[in-house]
VOZASE-508322 format. One record per residue (C-alpha): residue in three letters; x, y, z. Coordinates in Angstrom, 1 decimal. Example, Ala and Ser with C-alpha at 12.3 -4.5 7.8 and 13.67 -1.06 7.14 Angstrom:
BEGIN
<atom><kolke>ala</kolke><c1>12.3</c1><c2>-4.5</c2><c3>7.8</c3></atom>
<atom><kolke>ser</kolke><c1>13.7</c1><c2>-1.1</c2><c3>7.1</c3></atom>
//
This chain:
BEGIN
<atom><kolke>unk</kolke><c1>90.3</c1><c2>73.9</c2><c3>86.8</c3></atom>
<atom><kolke>unk</kolke><c1>86.8</c1><c2>74.6</c2><c3>85.3</c3></atom>
<atom><kolke>unk</kolke><c1>85.6</c1><c2>78.2</c2><c3>84.9</c3></atom>
<atom><kolke>unk</kolke><c1>84.0</c1><c2>79.5</c2><c3>88.1</c3></atom>
<atom><kolke>unk</kolke><c1>80.6</c1><c2>81.1</c2><c3>88.2</c3></atom>
<atom><kolke>unk</kolke><c1>80.9</c1><c2>84.1</c2><c3>90.4</c3></atom>
<atom><kolke>unk</kolke><c1>77.9</c1><c2>85.4</c2><c3>92.4</c3></atom>
<atom><kolke>unk</kolke><c1>77.7</c1><c2>88.8</c2><c3>94.1</c3></atom>
<atom><kolke>unk</kolke><c1>77.1</c1><c2>88.7</c2><c3>97.8</c3></atom>
<atom><kolke>unk</kolke><c1>73.6</c1><c2>89.8</c2><c3>98.7</c3></atom>
<atom><kolke>unk</kolke><c1>75.2</c1><c2>92.0</c2><c3>101.4</c3></atom>
<atom><kolke>unk</kolke><c1>77.0</c1><c2>94.1</c2><c3>98.8</c3></atom>
<atom><kolke>unk</kolke><c1>73.7</c1><c2>95.5</c2><c3>97.4</c3></atom>
<atom><kolke>unk</kolke><c1>74.6</c1><c2>98.2</c2><c3>94.9</c3></atom>
<atom><kolke>unk</kolke><c1>77.8</c1><c2>99.2</c2><c3>96.6</c3></atom>
<atom><kolke>unk</kolke><c1>80.8</c1><c2>100.0</c2><c3>94.4</c3></atom>
<atom><kolke>unk</kolke><c1>83.0</c1><c2>97.6</c2><c3>96.3</c3></atom>
<atom><kolke>unk</kolke><c1>81.4</c1><c2>94.2</c2><c3>96.1</c3></atom>
<atom><kolke>unk</kolke><c1>82.3</c1><c2>90.8</c2><c3>97.4</c3></atom>
<atom><kolke>unk</kolke><c1>81.9</c1><c2>87.9</c2><c3>94.9</c3></atom>
<atom><kolke>unk</kolke><c1>81.8</c1><c2>84.2</c2><c3>95.8</c3></atom>
<atom><kolke>unk</kolke><c1>82.2</c1><c2>81.0</c2><c3>93.7</c3></atom>
<atom><kolke>unk</kolke><c1>81.8</c1><c2>77.4</c2><c3>94.6</c3></atom>
<atom><kolke>unk</kolke><c1>84.2</c1><c2>75.0</c2><c3>92.8</c3></atom>
<atom><kolke>unk</kolke><c1>83.3</c1><c2>71.4</c2><c3>92.0</c3></atom>
<atom><kolke>unk</kolke><c1>86.1</c1><c2>70.4</c2><c3>94.4</c3></atom>
<atom><kolke>unk</kolke><c1>84.1</c1><c2>71.8</c2><c3>97.3</c3></atom>
<atom><kolke>unk</kolke><c1>86.3</c1><c2>74.8</c2><c3>97.8</c3></atom>
<atom><kolke>unk</kolke><c1>84.9</c1><c2>78.3</c2><c3>98.0</c3></atom>
<atom><kolke>unk</kolke><c1>86.5</c1><c2>81.3</c2><c3>96.3</c3></atom>
<atom><kolke>unk</kolke><c1>86.2</c1><c2>84.9</c2><c3>97.3</c3></atom>
<atom><kolke>unk</kolke><c1>87.2</c1><c2>88.1</c2><c3>95.4</c3></atom>
<atom><kolke>unk</kolke><c1>86.6</c1><c2>91.8</c2><c3>95.5</c3></atom>
<atom><kolke>unk</kolke><c1>85.2</c1><c2>93.8</c2><c3>92.6</c3></atom>
<atom><kolke>unk</kolke><c1>88.1</c1><c2>96.2</c2><c3>92.7</c3></atom>
<atom><kolke>unk</kolke><c1>90.7</c1><c2>93.4</c2><c3>92.3</c3></atom>
<atom><kolke>unk</kolke><c1>89.0</c1><c2>90.5</c2><c3>90.4</c3></atom>
<atom><kolke>unk</kolke><c1>92.3</c1><c2>88.9</c2><c3>89.5</c3></atom>
<atom><kolke>unk</kolke><c1>93.0</c1><c2>88.1</c2><c3>93.2</c3></atom>
<atom><kolke>unk</kolke><c1>90.9</c1><c2>85.4</c2><c3>94.9</c3></atom>
<atom><kolke>unk</kolke><c1>91.0</c1><c2>83.7</c2><c3>98.3</c3></atom>
<atom><kolke>unk</kolke><c1>90.3</c1><c2>80.0</c2><c3>98.4</c3></atom>
<atom><kolke>unk</kolke><c1>88.9</c1><c2>78.3</c2><c3>101.5</c3></atom>
<atom><kolke>unk</kolke><c1>86.6</c1><c2>75.5</c2><c3>102.5</c3></atom>
<atom><kolke>unk</kolke><c1>83.0</c1><c2>75.8</c2><c3>103.5</c3></atom>
<atom><kolke>unk</kolke><c1>83.6</c1><c2>75.0</c2><c3>107.2</c3></atom>
<atom><kolke>unk</kolke><c1>86.4</c1><c2>77.6</c2><c3>107.4</c3></atom>
<atom><kolke>unk</kolke><c1>84.2</c1><c2>80.2</c2><c3>105.7</c3></atom>
<atom><kolke>unk</kolke><c1>81.3</c1><c2>79.4</c2><c3>108.0</c3></atom>
<atom><kolke>unk</kolke><c1>83.6</c1><c2>79.8</c2><c3>111.1</c3></atom>
<atom><kolke>unk</kolke><c1>84.9</c1><c2>83.1</c2><c3>109.7</c3></atom>
<atom><kolke>unk</kolke><c1>81.4</c1><c2>84.5</c2><c3>109.2</c3></atom>
<atom><kolke>unk</kolke><c1>80.2</c1><c2>83.3</c2><c3>112.6</c3></atom>
<atom><kolke>unk</kolke><c1>83.3</c1><c2>85.0</c2><c3>114.2</c3></atom>
<atom><kolke>unk</kolke><c1>82.7</c1><c2>88.3</c2><c3>112.4</c3></atom>
<atom><kolke>unk</kolke><c1>79.0</c1><c2>88.3</c2><c3>113.4</c3></atom>
<atom><kolke>unk</kolke><c1>80.0</c1><c2>87.8</c2><c3>117.0</c3></atom>
<atom><kolke>unk</kolke><c1>82.6</c1><c2>90.5</c2><c3>117.1</c3></atom>
//
C-alpha cells in the first residue's frame, strides 16, 4: 500500500486531540486520532458520508 497523506480535520482546530483523514488511491478513506496514530479505521466514502450525516442529525 502506498504511503498515505494525512490531513487534520478542519473541525479539530488547535485542539490537542485531533482527527486525521487520508484518502487512498483505492478509494477508501482512513481515519485516525492524534493520540493513537498507529490505529486507523478504514471505510468507504459513502459510508463516511452516511456516518457524518447521521451524527449531524442526532
